N, C-alpha and C positions, 0 to 999 in steps of 0.2 A: 504494500500500500504506500503510495507516494503522497506526502503531505504538501499542501500549498506552501509557497515560499514565505507567506506572512506568518505561518504557525511558529517557526523558531523565534521570530521577533516577539510574538505575544508571550511565549514562554519566558524569553529573556526579560521582558518588561515586568512580568509577574514576579520573577525571582529577584529582580533588582530592588523591589520594595523592601527587602530584608537586608540590604547591604548599603554601603556608602557609595560615594562617587567613584567612578571607574577611572582612576588616575594612575594607570600602570606606567612604570618607567621603561618598559620594554618597547621594542619597535616591531615593524613588520616589513616584509618584502613581497611585492606582488607584481604581476605583469602578464604578458601574453606570450604563448608559445605557438609559433607558426612555421610553415614550411616555406621554401623559396617562392611559391606562388601566392603567399600571404594567406593561405588556408589554415584554419585552426588545427593544431595537432592535439588530439584527444588522448588522455591517459599517459602523457609524458611524465616520467618521474623526475621531480625536482628535489635536489638535496642541497641544503645549506650547511656547510661544515665550518665550525668555529676554528680559526687558525691557532688560537691560543690553547684551548682546552681539548680540541679534537671532537667535541660533541657534535653530532649530526642531527639535523631536523629535516624530515622528509614529508613531501606532499605530492599530489598529482594534478595535472591540468584537467579541467572539467570539459563538458561538451562544447564549450566555446573557446577552448584553449587557454582559459584563464587559470592561473595558479595563485595561491595565497599562502604565505608562510608567516603566521601570526605569532606574537609573544616571543620574539627572539631577544635574548639579552644583548645589550650593546657590546660591540666588539668587532674585530676584523673577521670577515667571512670570505669563503669562496663558494660559488654556486655551480652545481653540476646538473645539466639537463640531458636526459637520455631516453631513447625509445627505439625498439627494434625497427630496423629499416632506415635509421638515421645515424649520422655520426654523433658521438657524444660531445657535448659542448660544455666547456668549463670557463667561468668568468671569475678570476681571482681579484684580490685587492679591493673588496667591497667593505667599506667602513660604515657600520650601522651605529649611529649615535643614539643617545637616550631619546625615546619617544619619536624616533624617525619613522617615516613611512616612505619607502623607496619603491619606485615603479621601474622595473627592469624587464624589457622584452627580449625574447630569444628567437632567433631564426635557425632552425635545424636544417642541415644540409643532408641530402640523400646520400647514403653510403653505408659502409659496414659499421655495426654497432661498436666494435672494438676500436675503431678509429677515433682519435681524440683531437678536437680543435680547441685551442686556448685563445680566448678573446681578451686582449689587453684593454685597459682604459678605466677599470673600476666602475664605481657607481656614478650616476649623473650628478652634476654639481648644482643644478637648478631644482628647487622643490616644486614639483607639479601636482602634489597631492592636496595641499591646503594653503590657506593664506595667512598662516600664523606668523607673527613677527616675533622672532626668537633668536637667541644667541647660544651657541654651544661652546663650552670650555672643557677641553679634554685634559687628561693628566699630564701629558707632555708639555702643554702650554702652561699649566699651573706650576709644574716643577721648575721650569726654566725662567720664570719671572721672579724677581725679588719681591717678597711680601713681608711687611712688618708684622711680626708675631705669627707668620705662617697661617694667617686667616684669609680665606679666599673671598672675603667681602670686597677686598680691593679689586678683584677681577670683575665682580658684579658691577662696579662703578664704570667699567668700560662699555657697558651695554647702552645703546641709545635710549634716551628717555629716563635714565636713572639719575637721581639727584640725592646726595646724602642729606640727612636731617640731623639736627643736634641730638647727641646721645647723652643720656644721664642715667641715674640709678633706676628711674621708673620706666624709661623707654630706651632700652639698651640696643646698640648696634643696628639701627634700622635705616632704611632708605625709602625714598618716595619714587614711584614710577608714574609718569604721565600725570603728575599733579595729585595722585591719590595720597591718602594718609599713610604714614609709616607703618600703621598697624594693619593695613589692608593687604599685605603680602602673605602668600601661602607657601609654606615650606614643606617639602616631602623628601624623605630619605628612604630609598628602596621601595617607593610606592606607598608609604604610609605617612600620616601627618607628623610634622615636627613642630607644630605650633603649640608647644606645651610650656613655653618659658614663663618663669615668674621672676620678678626682681628681688634681689637681696634686701633692698630697702622697700618695705611693703607700703607703698603709697599709690595713689591713683595714677594710672598710666596704661600704656599698651599691655604690659605684662600681667596686670591684675585680672584681665579677662582671658588670658591664654592666647592673646592675639600675636604675641611675639614668639619667635623661634627660641629653642632652648640653647641660648648662648651661654658661654662661660661667664664667670664673674668679671672677667676683663672685657666682655662684650664681643668676643671672637667666636668663630664657627668651629673652633677646635673640638669643643665638647660634642658637636653634632657628628662631624667627620673630620679626621685628621687629613691633611693634604696628601700624605703618603697612602692613606686608605681610600682616596678618592679615585674613582674610575673616570667620571666626568659629570658635568651637570649642565642642565639647560634652563635658561630663564626666559619665559614667555611674557611679553609685555602687552600685547594687544591681539585682538581677533583670534583668540585661541578657541579650541573646540568646546562644545557644550559639556563634555565630560569634566572640564575644568571650570573654574569660576566660583568656587565657594566664597572667595573674597574677590573684590574687583581689582586688586593690585597685581603685582607680578606673581607668576606661578614658577617657583624654583623647585626643580626636580633633580635630586642628587642620587647618583648610583655609586655604590661602593665596589671596591675591587674584589675579585674572587681569585682563588688559586689556579694554577695551570698544571700541565703534565711535567713541568720541570721545577725542581727546587731552586728557589732564589731568595735572596734577602738583601737588605740594605741597612746601613748604620749611618747616622748623621749627627752632627753637633754644630750648631751655629752660635757664635760667641760675639758679644759686645762687652767692652770693659772701659772704665774711666781712664785706664792707663793710656788709651789712645786718644783721649779727649782733653781739651783745655778746660780750665775752671770756668764756671758760669760768671758772666760779667758782673751781675749783682753781688755774687759771693765775693768776687775780687774786690769790688768797691767797698764792701763792708768788712773786709779782712776775714772772711769765713773760710774754713777749709773746704776743699772740693768734696761734694757729697759722693757717696759710692754709687756707681752705675754698673750693674751686672745684668746680663741677659744671656742665659744658657738655654737654648732650645735644642733638645737632644732626643734621640729615640731610634727606632728601627722597625723593620718589617721582616716577616718570615712567611713564605708561602710555598706550596707544593702539592703533590698528589697524595692522597691516602690510598685510593684504588685508581689505577691508571684508567683514564677515559671515563671515570664514573664519579669519584669522590675527591674533592679538593678542599683545602683549607687556606685561610689567609688571616694572619695575626699582625696587628700593628700596635705600637706604643709610642706616645709622644709625651715628653716631659718639658715643662717650662719653669725656670727659676728666674725671677726678675726682681731687681732692686732699682726703683725709679727715682732719680735724684730730684730733690725739691729745694728751692731757696725761697724763704718767706721773710717779708718785712712787715711787722705788725706792732700794735700797741698793747701794753700790759699795765696794770696798776704800778705806780711808782712806789718807792720805799716809804715815803711819807704817808701816802694813802693807806698803805698796809698797817703802819704803826698807829694811825689815828682812827682806824675803823673800829666799830663795835665788835666785841668779842664774838658775837654770833655771825658776823660778816667776815672776820679775818680769815677764817678757814677757807672761805671761797676765794678771797683775793690771793691767798698764798698758794692756791692751786694753779695759778697762772705762773709761767716761767718768770724768773727774775729779769729785770731790765739788763740790756747789754751794757758792759762796762764802757763808760764815756759816752753813752747814747744821749741824745737830747731829752730833756725832762720838762714836761709841761706841768709845772707845779700848780697852776691855777685850776687845772682840770684833773689833776692827780694821775696823769698818765705819762708813760715813758716808752721809748722805742725798744723793741726787741727784734733782733734779726737772727735767723738760724738757718743752717743747712742740714738736711737729713735725707733719708731714703725711705720710701714706702716699699714694702715687700709684697710679692705676689707669687703664686705657684699654680701649676696645672699638671694633672696626670690623666692622660686619655688612653684607655685600653679598649681594644675592639678585636673581636674574632668572628670570622664568617666561615661557614661550612656549606658547600654545595654538593648535591648528590643527584645523579641521574638514575632514576629507577629503571627506565627504559627509554626508547626513542620518543615516547609520547608523554612521559611523566617525569617531572623534575621537582626537587624540593631544596630549599635553602633555609638556613637559620643564621641570625646575626645577633650578637650581644655587645653592648657598649656600656662602659662605666667611666665617667669623667668627673672627678671632683676638682674644684678650683677654689682658691682662697685669695683674699686681698686684704691687706692691712693699710688703712689710710689714717694718717695723723692730721688732726686739725679740721677734718671734714664736718664735724658736728659741734664746733665751738673752738675752745682754746687748743693750742698746740700740745697741751698735756692730755688731751682727749684723743684716744685711738679707737677707730671703728673697724674691727675685724668683720669681714663678710665671707660667706661660703655658699657656693652653689654646687650641688651634686646631681648629675644627670645619669639616669640609667634607662636603657631601652633594650627590649628583646623583641625580635621580629622573626616570624616564620612565614615562608611563602611557598605555595604549591602551584605549579602550572601543569595543565593537562590538555594535550592536543587530541580532542575527541574524534575529530574527522579531519580530512584535508582542508575543510573550510570552517570548522567550528572549534573554538578553543576556549578554555576557561582558566581563570587565574584567581586564586584566593590568597589573601595575606592577613595575618593576625599579628597584632602588636600590643605590647604593654609598655608604657613609659611612665617614669616617675621622676619628678624634679623636686628636690628639697633645697630651700634657700633660707638663710637666716643672717642677721647682722646684729651687732650689739655695740654698746659704747663702754669704754673702760678709761680709767684715769691712771696715769703713772707719774713718775718723778722727773719728767723730761725737763732739762735745763734748770735743775734745782727747784722746780715746782713741787709742792707737797700733795700727796694723794688725800682725798677727802673720804671720810668713812661713810659707809652706806647708811648708817643710822642718821647721820646729819642730813643727808640728802632726802631721806624719807619725810623730813619736815616740810617738803615742797616749798623751798624758799627760792626767791629770784633776786639777783643782785645786778644792778646796772649803775655804772658810774659815767655820767655825762654822755650816755649812749655810745660810748667808745668801745666798750666790751661788755659782755653779758655772761653771767654764770647762772644757768637755770637747769633744773632737773625735775622730771615727773615723779609721781608718788612711788613708782616701782624702785626707785633708788638709782645709784650711779651706774651699776651694771645692768643695762636693759637689753632685752633680746626681742627681735621682731622676726618670728619664723613665718615661712610661707611654703606651700607645697602644691603640686599639681600632679594628678594621676590621669592617665589616658588609657582606655581600652579601645582598640581600633580593629574593626573587622571590615575587610573590603573584598569585594568580588568583582572580577572584570571578565566579561564574556565578549567574544568577538565572533561574529557570523559573517562569512564572506559570501557574497552573491556575485553573479556576473556584473562586472563594472561598478560594483558598489560594495560597501562594507558597513555593518551595523555593530556598534559597541553599546554595552550597557553595564 
């Protein structure tokens, strides 16, 4: 019994009510197989072989000579077309990028089946499948360009229509596309949502609604995907397909690397040090020592086969240790103001650093100058492992786990320089994906994801520059001290050491079905 062509569409539409948007990172190759007289070749076997993993994907041309190879992972391919009575045709050097849809036609020559004809030239450079405005950045491009902090946000800025917006604790690491809000961008890693970010400083902003990506506490993308674990990513800025568009901004789809049939690994260490730098001009003018500057970005990757042509693994680690130099010129209570203050107020005034020796003293207002040089410390550890397994030519499964804690200690961000605000963001994601080629024209793909982001920040007092720490009991009296509006010491009821935690959890289930018809394709 033969079903009408609209039946698979209705089934797909019904099933999609139980799933989320079909935003698969995979691509597809389709086209027409004909003979020298332009007549359709029916039943020609079309095999796409991944040059890196050796995995093969097979289909056949239909009654109109049209073939469809859906749900192909991004990578380099060679396509072989064969049929009895015709010479075998091979087209190598086809690069399939994330979410690509390539149309490649083949003309088979009459001859012996074992005769092989190789066609050079690769895939077409012009996109004839859709009108999407997008930019693809592959791993080679990302690795060969210098990036501060090895975060590929700087590469996104190369896309037409992208403008950076101010970044702060509430709205970290965002950008605007075609005038949209910074919170309107949608991020995906291996086909599942990465918009799970929360700020360490729990105030109103993009992150409070989960509209921001899960950036590190430094505002980088390292906690999502390390550059060394990145296969490539595509950023779509306008006229994208209906399967996208949960948010009106950019659609950023990231694909992570998988292992190959060969063992390989990398080790790297990028260094910055104040030994190579001159002292800050303001520090020189004030006679301050050169603050420490350290940036060590180190790590490595290891990948290879577990079972040849079937199971592969890819592990990556990136560590960042940073000390960022700061030079500050500020005002603090002078010695006379500290001595003449009420006993209940003296403890607050003494929490400020002592005035710099020989610094100007405004006796009338009770303030004096204080200049200091110091460094804020920060760290990141990003671990990820991915395993891919081919069950057979029709079924494949992969799993990926990522764990990325990051910390930042900022002095003076919440008041006096004797106040330190440590912040921490920990991102954990686990993704499982299954793809199934049900028939030469019908494919299904399902992905399951659990993500969790924990963020917290707190305020602490120390004895920086001879300032004295204030006891928690004194701060719980909820006192506020202000001297001529030049400096303020204030603390909420919870005491000096306060913590603002935030967390986000995401359970993501996504199904993507692709049905190929003559000269058309339906996704849901």
